[in-house]
N, C-alpha and C positions, 0 to 999 in steps of 0.2 A: 489766746484768752492762756491767764496762768493763775493757778492759785497759790498762796503763799501765807505758809501756816507759821506761828511763833507761838510764846508762850512758854514751851517747855521748860523743864530743868529738873534740879536736885531738892527732894523737898521731903521733910520729916515725915512719917506719920501720924496723921491727923490734919496733917497741913493742907494747904490748900496752894492752889494753881487756876490760870485762866486762861485758856488756850483762844484763838484769833484766827482767822483765817479771812484771806480777803481775794477774791474774783477781780481779775483784772485785763481788759484788752476788748476785744470786739464781741461784744456782749449786746444780746437784744434782750432779753431776760432768762434770770436767774429760773430752774425749775424744780431742779431736787438742788439741797447741800445740806451735808452733814460732816458725822466723824465717825472714824472705822478707826482700830487701834491692833495691833500684832506685839503682840508678849514674844519674847524669848522662846524657840520652840514649838510655838503655834501656830495657826493659822490667824489671819487675819479676821476679826469678827467684829460686827457694826456695832459702833456705840449707841447713837441717834442720828436722827436726819430729819429737816423737815421734806416731809414729800408732794408737800406746796408751798417753795418756799414765798411766794405772794401773799396765801391766805395762813401760811404758820402752821397747817398740819403738820404734824410729826408722826415718826413710828414710835413707839414704844422703844423706851431704853433698856437696853439688854439687863437682863436681872441684875447682876451684879453690883451697880450702877447706880440704881432708883433709891429717889431719896437721898442720894448726894451728888450727882450731876445734873445742872441744867443748864439747858441749853436756849439760845437766842440768839436774835438776829438781826441787823439794820438792810431793811430792804433797799434802803436810798444808796448805800456805799455797798453794796453787796458782800458783807461779812454776814460770818456766821462765828459764834462763840461757843466753850464750850468752861461753864462755871465747874470746880471740880473739888468739893468740900471733902473734908474726913475720908480725906486718901490712905489707900492701904497698900501694903507691899508690891502686892498681886494688881495693883493698876500699873505697874509700870510696864512700860509700853511703848514704842512707838506709836505717836496720834499722829491719823492721816486725814485730812479733809478730804470730801469727795465732792463734785459736785457735775450737776446735769445740766448744762446749759444750751439755750437757744440764742445760733449766733445770725447776722444779718444776713448770712446766704439760706435763713431762714431753714437751719436742719442742727438736731439736736448730737450733742457730741458730749461724753463723758469724760470727765478731766479730774486730777489727782494731783494733791498738794507735793512736795518733797518730805513732808511726814518731821513732826518736832516730837525729843525724845522728852519722856517723863520718867523718872526715878525714883522710886519712895525707898527710902531708905535711912536708918537711924546711924 
């Protein structure tokens, strides 16, 4: 199983970016899927996640992104998206996709994408 994240880049404050993450491989079912980020010199933090990928239940968004970031998913494609609007310099971080996936061996495993860098700067 692989997670492939994309969509990062350099954007000016107030701008927008849309991150995408796809899960591929021997997947029976995606259990949870979402986004973390790690800013320079800081610990990795949860941005938001689907606690049930199938039903769409989510965690709360981390306070600093509420009202600006929106997470969505495509169940058929095993993809999750993060629409980031009104970006601020403090949103600068490497954004990681994370998923808990049930394989055909009927065991759950946690997977991480490679990370995509978001830089918010003028």
